[in-house]
Backbone as ProteinMPNN parsed JSONL, in Angstrom:
{"seq_chain_A": "KLQNQLQLITSFKPADFHCTSAHKSFNVSKNRDASIVPIESARVVCANHECR", "coords_chain_A": {"N_chain_A": [[28.14, -24.419, 11.136], [25.303, -23.379, 10.117], [25.995, -20.967, 10.04], [27.202, -20.818, 7.504], [25.206, -22.002, 5.589], [23.179, -19.994, 5.921], [25.136, -18.011, 4.616], [24.888, -19.315, 1.458], [22.645, -18.817, 0.808], [22.217, -16.405, 1.99], [23.993, -15.468, -0.54], [23.253, -15.873, -3.204], [22.56, -14.68, -6.37], [20.254, -14.983, -8.478], [20.205, -15.109, -12.003], [18.569, -13.89, -14.958], [17.637, -15.469, -16.761], [16.3, -17.52, -14.734], [13.961, -16.338, -13.684], [12.785, -15.761, -15.658], [9.476, -16.101, -15.992], [8.259, -14.431, -14.016], [8.926, -12.155, -15.045], [7.406, -11.835, -17.907], [5.376, -9.369, -19.306], [2.791, -10.069, -18.837], [2.212, -11.385, -16.26], [4.146, -9.672, -14.646], [1.665, -7.818, -12.552], [1.252, -9.762, -10.917], [3.545, -9.961, -8.608], [3.717, -9.668, -6.273], [6.192, -7.217, -4.522], [8.437, -6.132, -7.15], [11.52, -6.385, -6.379], [11.435, -8.228, -5.181], [10.743, -11.919, -6.083], [10.08, -14.443, -7.665], [11.904, -17.363, -8.398], [12.618, -19.712, -11.078], [12.177, -22.742, -10.271], [11.129, -22.657, -8.094], [8.79, -21.545, -8.422], [5.185, -21.042, -7.113], [2.588, -22.313, -9.853], [-0.61, -21.746, -10.922], [-3.866, -22.323, -11.98], [-5.652, -20.355, -15.164], [-7.593, -18.948, -14.53], [-7.772, -18.945, -11.62], [-5.337, -16.904, -10.709], [-5.817, -14.582, -11.673]], "CA_chain_A": [[26.836, -24.903, 9.607], [24.915, -22.391, 10.448], [26.161, -19.899, 9.186], [27.449, -21.718, 6.354], [24.021, -21.634, 5.255], [23.065, -18.87, 5.783], [25.803, -17.012, 3.659], [24.666, -19.388, 0.442], [21.479, -18.984, 0.543], [22.16, -14.567, 0.818], [25.014, -14.244, -1.813], [22.83, -16.321, -4.617], [22.527, -14.012, -6.826], [19.603, -15.551, -9.814], [20.856, -14.676, -13.566], [17.584, -13.241, -16.02], [17.047, -16.658, -16.251], [16.0, -17.315, -13.234], [13.246, -15.787, -12.967], [11.954, -15.46, -16.833], [7.818, -16.446, -16.2], [7.775, -13.571, -13.167], [9.06, -10.623, -15.464], [6.425, -11.63, -18.408], [4.324, -9.008, -19.029], [1.518, -10.508, -17.805], [2.65, -12.086, -14.913], [4.283, -8.033, -13.427], [1.318, -7.257, -11.42], [1.086, -10.619, -9.471], [4.08, -9.917, -8.409], [3.655, -8.527, -4.834], [7.158, -6.612, -4.615], [9.236, -6.237, -7.751], [12.508, -6.041, -6.29], [11.169, -9.97, -4.822], [9.925, -12.818, -7.468], [10.566, -15.938, -8.122], [13.278, -18.431, -8.904], [11.335, -21.053, -11.258], [12.14, -23.802, -9.944], [10.509, -22.143, -7.159], [7.444, -20.905, -8.383], [3.925, -21.568, -8.073], [1.744, -22.526, -11.158], [-1.539, -21.443, -10.705], [-5.149, -22.17, -13.333], [-5.974, -18.759, -15.063], [-9.445, -19.029, -13.999], [-7.142, -18.39, -10.341], [-4.675, -16.033, -10.949], [-6.872, -13.513, -12.346]], "C_chain_A": [[25.571, -23.987, 8.842], [24.914, -21.384, 9.086], [26.387, -19.822, 7.798], [25.895, -21.364, 5.308], [23.68, -21.167, 4.194], [23.304, -18.048, 4.808], [25.358, -17.609, 2.785], [23.846, -19.059, 0.224], [20.996, -16.489, 0.86], [22.702, -14.547, -0.188], [24.241, -14.825, -2.82], [22.144, -15.091, -5.231], [21.649, -14.926, -8.666], [19.976, -14.473, -10.596], [19.242, -14.072, -14.08], [17.016, -14.864, -15.785], [16.153, -18.218, -15.504], [14.485, -17.143, -13.343], [11.85, -15.107, -13.803], [10.441, -15.29, -16.067], [8.042, -14.972, -15.521], [8.326, -11.733, -14.134], [8.32, -10.819, -17.006], [5.259, -10.997, -18.214], [3.329, -9.089, -18.546], [1.706, -11.291, -16.527], [3.624, -10.614, -13.536], [3.845, -8.244, -12.299], [1.205, -7.692, -10.581], [1.532, -10.53, -8.824], [4.055, -9.432, -7.042], [4.808, -7.157, -4.169], [7.754, -6.692, -5.84], [10.943, -6.403, -7.576], [12.377, -8.267, -5.336], [10.61, -11.026, -5.729], [10.388, -14.168, -7.738], [11.181, -16.445, -8.681], [11.628, -19.406, -9.807], [10.748, -21.876, -11.311], [11.197, -24.058, -8.583], [9.418, -21.958, -7.199], [5.687, -21.355, -8.374], [2.973, -20.997, -9.343], [0.651, -22.866, -10.299], [-2.299, -21.325, -11.847], [-5.258, -20.77, -13.519], [-6.595, -18.626, -14.973], [-8.423, -18.079, -11.999], [-6.006, -16.615, -9.567], [-5.397, -14.337, -11.526], [-6.856, -11.516, -11.346]], "O_chain_A": [[25.118, -23.907, 7.7], [24.367, -21.155, 8.007], [25.908, -18.985, 7.033], [25.797, -20.489, 4.447], [23.65, -21.293, 2.97], [22.462, -17.43, 4.158], [24.763, -16.66, 2.275], [23.857, -18.746, -0.967], [20.19, -15.699, 0.369], [22.261, -13.774, -1.038], [24.517, -14.16, -3.818], [21.225, -14.536, -4.628], [22.287, -15.301, -9.65], [20.094, -13.3, -10.244], [18.676, -13.732, -13.041], [16.243, -15.299, -14.931], [15.702, -19.329, -15.78], [13.836, -18.118, -12.962], [10.818, -14.526, -13.469], [10.292, -14.202, -15.51], [8.041, -14.09, -16.381], [8.07, -10.575, -13.804], [8.596, -9.805, -17.647], [4.33, -11.375, -17.501], [2.873, -8.225, -17.796], [0.682, -11.76, -16.03], [3.704, -10.583, -12.308], [4.468, -8.601, -11.299], [1.058, -7.119, -9.501], [0.922, -10.771, -7.782], [4.703, -8.387, -6.977], [4.349, -6.261, -3.461], [7.736, -7.915, -5.977], [11.618, -6.54, -8.596], [13.235, -9.127, -5.133], [9.576, -10.543, -6.19], [11.524, -14.441, -8.126], [11.202, -16.068, -9.853], [10.457, -19.631, -9.499], [9.658, -22.173, -11.8], [10.718, -25.102, -8.141], [8.759, -22.116, -6.171], [5.072, -21.845, -9.321], [2.705, -19.851, -9.702], [0.61, -23.698, -9.392], [-1.929, -20.571, -12.746], [-5.089, -19.96, -12.608], [-6.745, -17.543, -15.538], [-8.581, -16.951, -11.532], [-6.006, -15.826, -8.622], [-4.996, -13.173, -11.528], [-7.597, -10.619, -11.747]]}, "name": "protein", "num_of_chains": 1, "seq": "KLQNQLQLITSFKPADFHCTSAHKSFNVSKNRDASIVPIESARVVCANHECR"}
């Protein structure tokens, strides 16, 4: 069962619409690694003054 869960997690390939906010020009510099970006349903939304 644990192996099945690992397979599900590692096989997920998000489509572009899953990462819309992460790829916006004003957010790109906020991503620590371009190959690892948050999907919309799991991203942290912070106030403007906290994200600069």
